ZAPA-754907 format. One record per atom (N, C-alpha, C): x, y, z. Coordinates in steps of 0.1 Angstrom, whole numbers, plus 5000, padded with zeros to 4 digits. Example, Ala and Ser with C-alpha at 12.3 -4.5 7.8 and 13.67 -1.06 7.14 Angstrom:
<pts>
513249435078 512349555078 513249675078 512849785071 513749895071 512950005079 
</pts>
This chain:
<pts>
495848944846 494648864850 494848714847 495948684840 496148544837 497148534826 497248414820 498148394809 497548344796 496248314797 495548264785 494948364776 494248324766 493548414756 492548504764 492548624761 491648724768 492248774781 493348734785 494048784797 494448934795 494549004806 494949144805 495949174815 496649284814 497649324824 497549484825 498149534837 498149674839 499549714843 499849834839 501149894843 500949994855 501849994865 501750084876 503150144878 503150264884 504450324888 504950244900 506250244902 506850174914 506350234927 506150154937 505750204950 507050244957 507050364964 508250414971 508250344985 509450344991 509550295005 508750385014 508150315024 507350375034 508050335047 508350435056 508850415069 507950485079 507850435091 506950505100 505550485097 504750595097 503250585094 502850675082 501850625075 501250705065 499750675064 498950765058 497550745057 497250735042 496350645038 495950635024 494550595023 493950635012 492550605009 492450494999 491450405001 491050304992 489850344984 489950374971 488850414963 487850304962 486650344958 485650234956 485950164943 485950034943 486249954932 486149804935 486249714925 486049574927 487149504934 486849434945 487749354952 489149414955 489149524963 490449594965 491349514974 492649514971 493649434978 494849534981 495449514992 496649584996 497849494994 498749524986 499949444984 501049504992 501749425000 502849475008 504149405005 505249475004 506549405002 507549465012 508249385019 509249425028 510449475020 510849595022 511949655014 513249665022 513249595033 514449595042 515049455044 516149455051 516749325054 516449275068 515449335074 514949285087 513449265086 512949185095 511549165096 510749295098 509649305092 508849425093 507449385099 507049465109 505649445114 504849565110 503749535102 502949635096 501549635104 501149755108 499849765114 498949845104 497749785101 496849845092 495549875100 495250005101 494050045110 493150135102 491850105101 490850195095 490750325104 490850445097 490850565104 489550585112 488350545106 487050565112 486650455122 487650385127 487350285137 487350145131 487350045139 487449905134 488749845139 488849715139 489949645145 491249665136 492349705141 493549705133 494049565130 494749545119 495349415116 496849435116 497549325121 498949325121 499449215111 500449255103 501049175093 502549175095 503049055096 504549045098 505148995085 506149065080 506849035068 508249005070 508748885066 510148855067 510948935057 512248945058 513049025048 512648985034 512449085026 512149065011 510848985009 510048965019 508748885017 507648985013 506548925008 505348995004 504148935009 503049015010 501748965015 500649045008 499448985007 498349055001 497249055011 496549165014 495549185024 494349245018 493149185020 491949245015 491649375023 491249485016 490849605023 489449645018 488849735026 487449775023 487449895013 486549895003 486450004994 485950135002 486250244997 485850375002 486250385017 487450345021 487950345034 489250415035 489550485045 490850545048 491550465058 492850435056 493650355065 494850425070 495350395081 496750435086 497550305085 498650315079 499650205078 500850245086 501250165096 502450195104 503350075103 504650105101 505549995099 506850005107 507449895112 508649895119 509849905111 509749875098 510849875088 510249915075 511149955065 510750005052 509949895045 508749935040 507949855031 507449935019 506949855009 506349914998 504949864997 503949954993 502549914993 501849964980 500849884976 500049924964 498649864966 497649944961 496249894961 495949854947 495249734946 494849684933 493349654933 492749654921 491349614919 491249514908 490349414909 490249314899 488849264898 488349264886 487049204883 487049174868 486049094862 486049074848 485949204841 486849234832 486849354824 487349484832 487849464844 488249574852 489549534859 490549624857 491849594863 492549734865 492949764878 493549894881 494349874894 495249974896 496049984908 496850114909 497250134921 498150254924 499050234936 500250294936 501050274948 500650364959 500950324971 500750404983 501950484986 501750614987 502850704990 502950745004 504150775009 504250825023 503650965024 503150995036 502551135038 503651245036 503151365033 504151475030 504951505042 504451475054 505151505067 506451425067 506451305060 507551215060 508551255049 508251345041 509151385030 510351465035 511351465027 512551545030 512251685033 512851755042 512651895045 513051985033 512452095032 512852195021 513352315028 514552355025 515152485030 514552605023 514052695030 513552825024 514452935029 514953015019 515853125022 515153255019 515253345028 514553475026 515653585024 515353675015 516353775012 515953905019 
</pts>
C-alpha cells in the first residue's frame, strides 16, 4: 500500500498464462482492479466483457507490457485474448488489501487420458 510507516503488503500466488478465453468472477470488495500482463513477445488484444451484459472493453498490451483496469464487484467477466496474458484481481482500501490470480477455465486445461481395463 506504500513505503511509509503503517504501509502493508500482500502475497499472492503467481498468475498462470491465459490463452483464448476464460471466465472469472470478481468478488465483492473495495475498489476491485484487474491487472493484466502480456506474457508473450507479440502484442496482445484483450477483450473484457461482463457476462450479464454491458459494453465490452478492449485493452491492447505491447509485448511484456502491463495495464490495470477497474472492474465491478460481484460481476462475472469473460476475458478473451489474442496472445498469452496473466491476470489478477486486487482490492485496496484503508485496512483492507487482498488479491487473487485469474485461472484459465478447465476446458483449456491439458487433456487427461483415461484407460479402462
